[in-house]
N, CA and C atoms as a LAMMPS dump frame, in Angstrom:
ITEM: TIMESTEP
0
ITEM: NUMBER OF ATOMS
435
ITEM: BOX BOUNDS ff ff ff
-5.0000000000000000e+02 5.0000000000000000e+02
-5.0000000000000000e+02 5.0000000000000000e+02
-5.0000000000000000e+02 5.0000000000000000e+02
ITEM: ATOMS id mol type element x y z
1 1 1 N 148.558 494.984 -173.408
2 1 2 C 149.164 494.417 -174.596
3 1 3 C 149.858 493.112 -174.214
4 2 1 N 149.589 492.081 -174.972
5 2 2 C 150.217 490.783 -174.732
6 2 3 C 151.552 490.711 -175.454
7 3 1 N 152.533 490.185 -174.768
8 3 2 C 153.839 489.924 -175.369
9 3 3 C 153.94 488.425 -175.591
10 4 1 N 154.062 488.058 -176.861
11 4 2 C 154.023 486.648 -177.243
12 4 3 C 155.389 486.202 -177.736
13 5 1 N 155.84 485.073 -177.205
14 5 2 C 157.031 484.407 -177.728
15 5 3 C 156.547 483.254 -178.584
16 6 1 N 157.011 483.218 -179.833
17 6 2 C 156.575 482.184 -180.758
18 6 3 C 157.811 481.417 -181.239
19 7 1 N 158.113 480.296 -180.585
20 7 2 C 159.251 479.478 -181.023
21 7 3 C 158.94 478.806 -182.359
22 8 1 N 159.895 478.819 -183.261
23 8 2 C 159.712 478.279 -184.602
24 8 3 C 160.558 477.026 -184.78
25 9 1 N 159.924 475.966 -185.262
26 9 2 C 160.619 474.734 -185.631
27 9 3 C 160.492 474.589 -187.139
28 10 1 N 161.582 474.782 -187.892
29 10 2 C 161.486 474.743 -189.351
30 10 3 C 161.092 473.377 -189.899
31 11 1 N 161.232 472.347 -189.104
32 11 2 C 160.852 471.005 -189.537
33 11 3 C 159.357 470.753 -189.368
34 12 1 N 158.646 471.684 -188.752
35 12 2 C 157.217 471.543 -188.489
36 12 3 C 156.452 472.768 -188.991
37 13 1 N 156.391 472.993 -190.316
38 13 2 C 155.7 474.19 -190.818
39 13 3 C 154.216 474.232 -190.439
40 14 1 N 153.564 473.085 -190.319
41 14 2 C 152.154 473.077 -189.917
42 14 3 C 152.007 473.601 -188.486
43 15 1 N 152.948 473.266 -187.625
44 15 2 C 152.919 473.749 -186.244
45 15 3 C 153.129 475.266 -186.223
46 16 1 N 154.049 475.752 -187.049
47 16 2 C 154.285 477.192 -187.123
48 16 3 C 153.031 477.908 -187.611
49 17 1 N 152.411 477.376 -188.639
50 17 2 C 151.18 477.963 -189.17
51 17 3 C 150.089 477.981 -188.093
52 18 1 N 149.97 476.904 -187.358
53 18 2 C 148.987 476.81 -186.283
54 18 3 C 149.26 477.846 -185.185
55 19 1 N 150.514 478.027 -184.838
56 19 2 C 150.873 479.01 -183.809
57 19 3 C 150.521 480.419 -184.27
58 20 1 N 150.779 480.722 -185.527
59 20 2 C 150.466 482.045 -186.051
60 20 3 C 148.957 482.255 -186.093
61 21 1 N 148.196 481.215 -186.412
62 21 2 C 146.735 481.324 -186.368
63 21 3 C 146.264 481.646 -184.949
64 22 1 N 146.921 481.053 -183.953
65 22 2 C 146.559 481.344 -182.562
66 22 3 C 146.86 482.802 -182.224
67 23 1 N 147.988 483.305 -182.715
68 23 2 C 148.344 484.707 -182.484
69 23 3 C 147.319 485.628 -183.143
70 24 1 N 146.882 485.289 -184.339
71 24 2 C 145.87 486.102 -185.028
72 24 3 C 144.569 486.137 -184.229
73 25 1 N 144.191 485.014 -183.625
74 25 2 C 142.988 484.983 -182.779
75 25 3 C 143.179 485.876 -181.545
76 26 1 N 144.394 485.858 -180.996
77 26 2 C 144.694 486.692 -179.831
78 26 3 C 144.582 488.179 -180.176
79 27 1 N 144.978 488.536 -181.387
80 27 2 C 144.929 489.941 -181.819
81 27 3 C 143.504 490.457 -181.909
82 28 1 N 142.549 489.572 -182.041
83 28 2 C 141.149 490.006 -182.125
84 28 3 C 140.656 490.578 -180.797
85 29 1 N 141.316 490.207 -179.707
86 29 2 C 140.889 490.687 -178.393
87 29 3 C 141.746 491.823 -177.866
88 30 1 N 142.845 492.149 -178.559
89 30 2 C 143.693 493.243 -178.108
90 30 3 C 145.04 493.222 -178.791
91 31 1 N 145.821 494.278 -178.569
92 31 2 C 147.124 494.361 -179.225
93 31 3 C 148.087 493.274 -178.73
94 32 1 N 148.931 492.822 -179.668
95 32 2 C 149.883 491.755 -179.381
96 32 3 C 151.225 492.123 -180.011
97 33 1 N 152.287 491.945 -179.257
98 33 2 C 153.62 492.052 -179.847
99 33 3 C 154.191 490.648 -179.92
100 34 1 N 154.842 490.346 -181.025
101 34 2 C 155.329 488.988 -181.271
102 34 3 C 156.852 488.991 -181.354
103 35 1 N 157.434 488.04 -180.653
104 35 2 C 158.862 487.778 -180.75
105 35 3 C 159.012 486.38 -181.326
106 36 1 N 159.46 486.302 -182.585
107 36 2 C 159.768 484.994 -183.179
108 36 3 C 161.094 484.527 -182.621
109 37 1 N 161.178 483.244 -182.336
110 37 2 C 162.412 482.689 -181.789
111 37 3 C 162.759 481.396 -182.492
112 38 1 N 163.982 481.32 -182.949
113 38 2 C 164.52 480.057 -183.449
114 38 3 C 165.682 479.692 -182.547
115 39 1 N 165.593 478.525 -181.94
116 39 2 C 166.675 478.029 -181.102
117 39 3 C 167.506 477.067 -181.938
118 40 1 N 168.744 477.444 -182.165
119 40 2 C 169.678 476.584 -182.877
120 40 3 C 170.366 475.679 -181.858
121 41 1 N 170.391 474.39 -182.116
122 41 2 C 171.053 473.491 -181.164
123 41 3 C 172.563 473.701 -181.179
124 42 1 N 173.159 473.472 -180.033
125 42 2 C 174.623 473.485 -179.971
126 42 3 C 175.128 472.318 -180.805
127 43 1 N 176.273 472.512 -181.418
128 43 2 C 176.836 471.434 -182.222
129 43 3 C 177.792 470.601 -181.379
130 44 1 N 178.02 469.372 -181.822
131 44 2 C 178.908 468.476 -181.08
132 44 3 C 180.338 468.999 -181.133
133 45 1 N 181.118 468.536 -180.209
134 45 2 C 182.523 468.929 -180.147
135 45 3 C 183.283 468.587 -181.407
136 46 1 N 182.916 467.475 -182.035
137 46 2 C 183.6 467.067 -183.264
138 46 3 C 183.352 468.066 -184.389
139 47 1 N 182.143 468.534 -184.507
140 47 2 C 181.818 469.52 -185.538
141 47 3 C 182.448 470.859 -185.184
142 48 1 N 182.387 471.237 -183.916
143 48 2 C 182.936 472.519 -183.479
144 48 3 C 184.429 472.612 -183.75
145 49 1 N 185.122 471.487 -183.73
146 49 2 C 186.576 471.497 -183.97
147 49 3 C 186.906 471.968 -185.382
148 50 1 N 185.973 471.857 -186.305
149 50 2 C 186.227 472.209 -187.697
150 50 3 C 186.121 473.712 -187.967
151 51 1 N 185.613 474.463 -187.007
152 51 2 C 185.374 475.896 -187.204
153 51 3 C 185.948 476.681 -186.037
154 52 1 N 186.247 477.932 -186.291
155 52 2 C 186.551 478.838 -185.201
156 52 3 C 185.257 479.184 -184.491
157 53 1 N 185.336 479.611 -183.245
158 53 2 C 184.135 479.895 -182.458
159 53 3 C 183.271 480.973 -183.115
160 54 1 N 183.875 482.045 -183.596
161 54 2 C 183.12 483.132 -184.213
162 54 3 C 182.471 482.667 -185.514
163 55 1 N 183.209 481.89 -186.304
164 55 2 C 182.672 481.394 -187.57
165 55 3 C 181.489 480.454 -187.326
166 56 1 N 181.624 479.567 -186.349
167 56 2 C 180.552 478.636 -186.03
168 56 3 C 179.306 479.387 -185.564
169 57 1 N 179.499 480.365 -184.707
170 57 2 C 178.364 481.159 -184.215
171 57 3 C 177.676 481.864 -185.376
172 58 1 N 178.444 482.453 -186.279
173 58 2 C 177.867 483.152 -187.43
174 58 3 C 177.086 482.182 -188.324
175 59 1 N 177.61 480.979 -188.53
176 59 2 C 176.901 479.974 -189.331
177 59 3 C 175.572 479.595 -188.682
178 60 1 N 175.579 479.412 -187.362
179 60 2 C 174.357 479.033 -186.657
180 60 3 C 173.324 480.158 -186.688
181 61 1 N 173.775 481.392 -186.482
182 61 2 C 172.849 482.521 -186.505
183 61 3 C 172.275 482.729 -187.905
184 62 1 N 173.108 482.557 -188.914
185 62 2 C 172.65 482.698 -190.297
186 62 3 C 171.628 481.618 -190.651
187 63 1 N 171.911 480.386 -190.264
188 63 2 C 170.975 479.289 -190.519
189 63 3 C 169.658 479.537 -189.793
190 64 1 N 169.724 479.994 -188.563
191 64 2 C 168.513 480.287 -187.796
192 64 3 C 167.689 481.392 -188.434
193 65 1 N 168.358 482.426 -188.947
194 65 2 C 167.649 483.521 -189.614
195 65 3 C 166.911 483.004 -190.854
196 66 1 N 167.541 482.125 -191.6
197 66 2 C 166.885 481.531 -192.768
198 66 3 C 165.675 480.704 -192.358
199 67 1 N 165.799 479.989 -191.246
200 67 2 C 164.722 479.116 -190.793
201 67 3 C 163.514 479.901 -190.257
202 68 1 N 163.708 481.173 -189.952
203 68 2 C 162.608 482.02 -189.496
204 68 3 C 161.804 482.62 -190.65
205 69 1 N 162.313 482.52 -191.857
206 69 2 C 161.694 483.212 -192.991
207 69 3 C 160.252 482.778 -193.254
208 70 1 N 159.947 481.501 -193.112
209 70 2 C 158.577 481.027 -193.342
210 70 3 C 157.605 481.737 -192.399
211 71 1 N 157.93 481.759 -191.117
212 71 2 C 157.062 482.411 -190.133
213 71 3 C 156.992 483.913 -190.382
214 72 1 N 158.107 484.511 -190.759
215 72 2 C 158.115 485.94 -191.041
216 72 3 C 157.18 486.271 -192.205
217 73 1 N 157.209 485.444 -193.247
218 73 2 C 156.33 485.679 -194.399
219 73 3 C 154.863 485.584 -194
220 74 1 N 154.527 484.596 -193.173
221 74 2 C 153.138 484.451 -192.722
222 74 3 C 152.693 485.667 -191.909
223 75 1 N 153.554 486.133 -191.019
224 75 2 C 153.201 487.304 -190.215
225 75 3 C 153.133 488.56 -191.071
226 76 1 N 154.035 488.689 -192.04
227 76 2 C 153.996 489.83 -192.959
228 76 3 C 152.678 489.855 -193.722
229 77 1 N 152.259 488.697 -194.236
230 77 2 C 150.997 488.61 -194.982
231 77 3 C 149.797 488.993 -194.12
232 78 1 N 149.87 488.659 -192.848
233 78 2 C 148.769 488.965 -191.933
234 78 3 C 148.868 490.379 -191.362
235 79 1 N 149.974 491.08 -191.656
236 79 2 C 150.146 492.44 -191.149
237 79 3 C 150.465 492.502 -189.671
238 80 1 N 151.089 491.466 -189.148
239 80 2 C 151.429 491.4 -187.728
240 80 3 C 152.884 491.83 -187.534
241 81 1 N 153.124 492.881 -186.756
242 81 2 C 154.522 493.274 -186.486
243 81 3 C 155.197 492.258 -185.562
244 82 1 N 156.48 492.108 -185.748
245 82 2 C 157.233 491.128 -184.959
246 82 3 C 158.695 491.521 -184.907
247 83 1 N 159.399 490.883 -183.998
248 83 2 C 160.857 490.933 -183.947
249 83 3 C 161.321 489.495 -184.01
250 84 1 N 162.479 489.28 -184.611
251 84 2 C 163.019 487.93 -184.745
252 84 3 C 164.319 487.81 -183.966
253 85 1 N 164.482 486.652 -183.359
254 85 2 C 165.689 486.379 -182.576
255 85 3 C 166.129 484.95 -182.831
256 86 1 N 167.438 484.769 -182.949
257 86 2 C 168.029 483.438 -183.033
258 86 3 C 168.943 483.276 -181.825
259 87 1 N 168.732 482.218 -181.077
260 87 2 C 169.572 481.901 -179.924
261 87 3 C 170.119 480.493 -180.089
262 88 1 N 171.204 480.212 -179.41
263 88 2 C 171.847 478.908 -179.492
264 88 3 C 171.766 478.258 -178.117
265 89 1 N 171.298 477.008 -178.088
266 89 2 C 171.222 476.303 -176.813
267 89 3 C 170.246 475.149 -176.876
268 90 1 N 169.906 474.64 -175.715
269 90 2 C 168.913 473.571 -175.608
270 90 3 C 167.531 474.194 -175.706
271 91 1 N 166.663 473.573 -176.456
272 91 2 C 165.381 474.193 -176.816
273 91 3 C 164.569 474.66 -175.616
274 92 1 N 164.165 473.763 -174.745
275 92 2 C 163.261 474.137 -173.651
276 92 3 C 163.888 475.19 -172.741
277 93 1 N 165.121 474.989 -172.35
278 93 2 C 165.787 475.932 -171.451
279 93 3 C 165.924 477.305 -172.095
280 94 1 N 166.259 477.322 -173.367
281 94 2 C 166.456 478.59 -174.077
282 94 3 C 165.134 479.322 -174.253
283 95 1 N 164.068 478.589 -174.512
284 95 2 C 162.741 479.211 -174.646
285 95 3 C 162.309 479.835 -173.323
286 96 1 N 162.494 479.131 -172.227
287 96 2 C 162.126 479.658 -170.909
288 96 3 C 162.939 480.92 -170.6
289 97 1 N 164.226 480.882 -170.878
290 97 2 C 165.079 482.049 -170.635
291 97 3 C 164.654 483.22 -171.504
292 98 1 N 164.353 482.96 -172.773
293 98 2 C 163.923 484.023 -173.68
294 98 3 C 162.604 484.633 -173.216
295 99 1 N 161.669 483.806 -172.788
296 99 2 C 160.386 484.321 -172.301
297 99 3 C 160.602 485.261 -171.115
298 100 1 N 161.514 484.895 -170.249
299 100 2 C 161.827 485.731 -169.086
300 100 3 C 162.528 487.025 -169.539
301 101 1 N 163.549 486.888 -170.395
302 101 2 C 164.33 488.051 -170.828
303 101 3 C 163.511 489.061 -171.624
304 102 1 N 162.558 488.571 -172.415
305 102 2 C 161.74 489.457 -173.245
306 102 3 C 160.408 489.799 -172.574
307 103 1 N 160.235 489.393 -171.328
308 103 2 C 159.045 489.723 -170.528
309 103 3 C 157.75 489.306 -171.238
310 104 1 N 157.744 488.074 -171.734
311 104 2 C 156.596 487.569 -172.48
312 104 3 C 155.499 487.089 -171.538
313 105 1 N 154.263 487.398 -171.92
314 105 2 C 153.098 486.953 -171.158
315 105 3 C 152.731 485.519 -171.509
316 106 1 N 153.012 485.146 -172.753
317 106 2 C 152.687 483.781 -173.148
318 106 3 C 153.653 483.288 -174.223
319 107 1 N 153.746 481.987 -174.286
320 107 2 C 154.567 481.285 -175.266
321 107 3 C 153.588 480.468 -176.098
322 108 1 N 153.582 480.725 -177.403
323 108 2 C 152.602 480.076 -178.266
324 108 3 C 153.296 479.029 -179.125
325 109 1 N 152.907 477.787 -178.914
326 109 2 C 153.34 476.675 -179.747
327 109 3 C 152.15 476.294 -180.614
328 110 1 N 152.406 475.893 -181.811
329 110 2 C 151.323 475.363 -182.621
330 110 3 C 150.921 474.002 -182.095
331 111 1 N 149.866 473.463 -182.658
332 111 2 C 149.447 472.124 -182.273
333 111 3 C 150.504 471.13 -182.721
334 112 1 N 150.906 470.297 -181.798
335 112 2 C 151.964 469.318 -182.042
336 112 3 C 151.382 468.071 -182.691
337 113 1 N 152.105 467.544 -183.64
338 113 2 C 151.684 466.269 -184.218
339 113 3 C 151.934 465.167 -183.188
340 114 1 N 151.275 464.075 -183.347
341 114 2 C 151.461 462.965 -182.42
342 114 3 C 152.71 462.184 -182.805
343 115 1 N 153.86 462.782 -182.531
344 115 2 C 155.108 462.115 -182.881
345 115 3 C 155.485 461.103 -181.805
346 116 1 N 156.258 460.131 -182.188
347 116 2 C 156.72 459.125 -181.239
348 116 3 C 157.59 459.765 -180.161
349 117 1 N 158.481 460.651 -180.581
350 117 2 C 159.343 461.323 -179.608
351 117 3 C 158.51 462.123 -178.607
352 118 1 N 157.462 462.801 -179.095
353 118 2 C 156.596 463.562 -178.203
354 118 3 C 155.887 462.678 -177.204
355 119 1 N 155.498 461.484 -177.635
356 119 2 C 154.821 460.552 -176.723
357 119 3 C 155.78 460.012 -175.666
358 120 1 N 157.026 459.806 -176.05
359 120 2 C 158.009 459.253 -175.114
360 120 3 C 158.549 460.318 -174.169
361 121 1 N 158.989 461.432 -174.732
362 121 2 C 159.677 462.454 -173.94
363 121 3 C 158.788 463.627 -173.548
364 122 1 N 157.599 463.706 -174.11
365 122 2 C 156.741 464.857 -173.902
366 122 3 C 157.056 465.899 -174.956
367 123 1 N 156.07 466.679 -175.305
368 123 2 C 156.281 467.702 -176.323
369 123 3 C 157.161 468.814 -175.759
370 124 1 N 157.68 469.62 -176.645
371 124 2 C 158.484 470.764 -176.227
372 124 3 C 157.644 471.7 -175.358
373 125 1 N 156.389 471.881 -175.726
374 125 2 C 155.499 472.727 -174.917
375 125 3 C 155.356 472.166 -173.501
376 126 1 N 155.222 470.857 -173.375
377 126 2 C 155.115 470.24 -172.044
378 126 3 C 156.408 470.432 -171.255
379 127 1 N 157.537 470.299 -171.911
380 127 2 C 158.822 470.501 -171.24
381 127 3 C 158.95 471.942 -170.741
382 128 1 N 158.551 472.904 -171.575
383 128 2 C 158.62 474.314 -171.181
384 128 3 C 157.676 474.564 -170.007
385 129 1 N 156.46 474.025 -170.063
386 129 2 C 155.491 474.173 -168.964
387 129 3 C 156.088 473.655 -167.653
388 130 1 N 156.686 472.465 -167.717
389 130 2 C 157.278 471.866 -166.512
390 130 3 C 158.408 472.729 -165.959
391 131 1 N 159.236 473.264 -166.842
392 131 2 C 160.344 474.107 -166.382
393 131 3 C 159.838 475.391 -165.736
394 132 1 N 158.806 476.003 -166.325
395 132 2 C 158.235 477.209 -165.734
396 132 3 C 157.617 476.911 -164.38
397 133 1 N 156.891 475.792 -164.294
398 133 2 C 156.277 475.41 -163.025
399 133 3 C 157.324 475.108 -161.963
400 134 1 N 158.384 474.404 -162.339
401 134 2 C 159.436 474.03 -161.388
402 134 3 C 160.165 475.259 -160.863
403 135 1 N 160.309 476.264 -161.726
404 135 2 C 161.01 477.481 -161.324
405 135 3 C 160.079 478.454 -160.606
406 136 1 N 158.796 478.082 -160.506
407 136 2 C 157.843 478.977 -159.881
408 136 3 C 157.597 480.216 -160.733
409 137 1 N 157.782 480.056 -162.031
410 137 2 C 157.623 481.194 -162.938
411 137 3 C 156.476 480.927 -163.885
412 138 1 N 155.312 480.779 -163.332
413 138 2 C 154.15 480.484 -164.155
414 138 3 C 153.567 481.719 -164.817
415 139 1 N 154.302 482.86 -164.764
416 139 2 C 153.741 484.084 -165.347
417 139 3 C 153.588 483.99 -166.852
418 140 1 N 154.384 483.213 -167.542
419 140 2 C 154.239 483.064 -168.974
420 140 3 C 153.34 481.859 -169.244
421 141 1 N 152.181 482.126 -169.795
422 141 2 C 151.234 481.07 -170.121
423 141 3 C 151.732 480.345 -171.363
424 142 1 N 151.655 479.022 -171.368
425 142 2 C 152.042 478.226 -172.529
426 142 3 C 150.777 477.817 -173.257
427 143 1 N 150.705 478.189 -174.528
428 143 2 C 149.545 477.87 -175.353
429 143 3 C 149.979 476.912 -176.452
430 144 1 N 149.25 475.849 -176.626
431 144 2 C 149.556 474.855 -177.651
432 144 3 C 150.096 473.59 -177.03
433 145 1 N 150.349 472.628 -177.908
434 145 2 C 150.8 471.334 -177.385
435 145 3 C 152.199 471.014 -177.805
């Protein structure tokens, strides 16, 4: 059984749809368990000053849960069981840590659009690949761009 981590970017619904299509193709060859992940960015110190730590964390987790709803609906329609998780941190580092913590065999990103930021800094998938390679933890295959 494959354990799949599927990071969700609410600003890229086409990428999310593409990632779910890849998961559906994977299910044709065997059972798959899916862990949806939304990484909420840490907020700046100026914003954090306006809230208590617990209140800020609750706001971030609530926002992340809402941002997972699109992917959850797609998986529900396809009949794919999943678990959802919201974590707070830097995207690439948090995805790598989550893949390790949840013992994922692969991390599925949808096809990335040719964004300017992606061309300059590399896509999130490329950043995750580099971090896994640097840590000598190539056990989680990265699928997508």
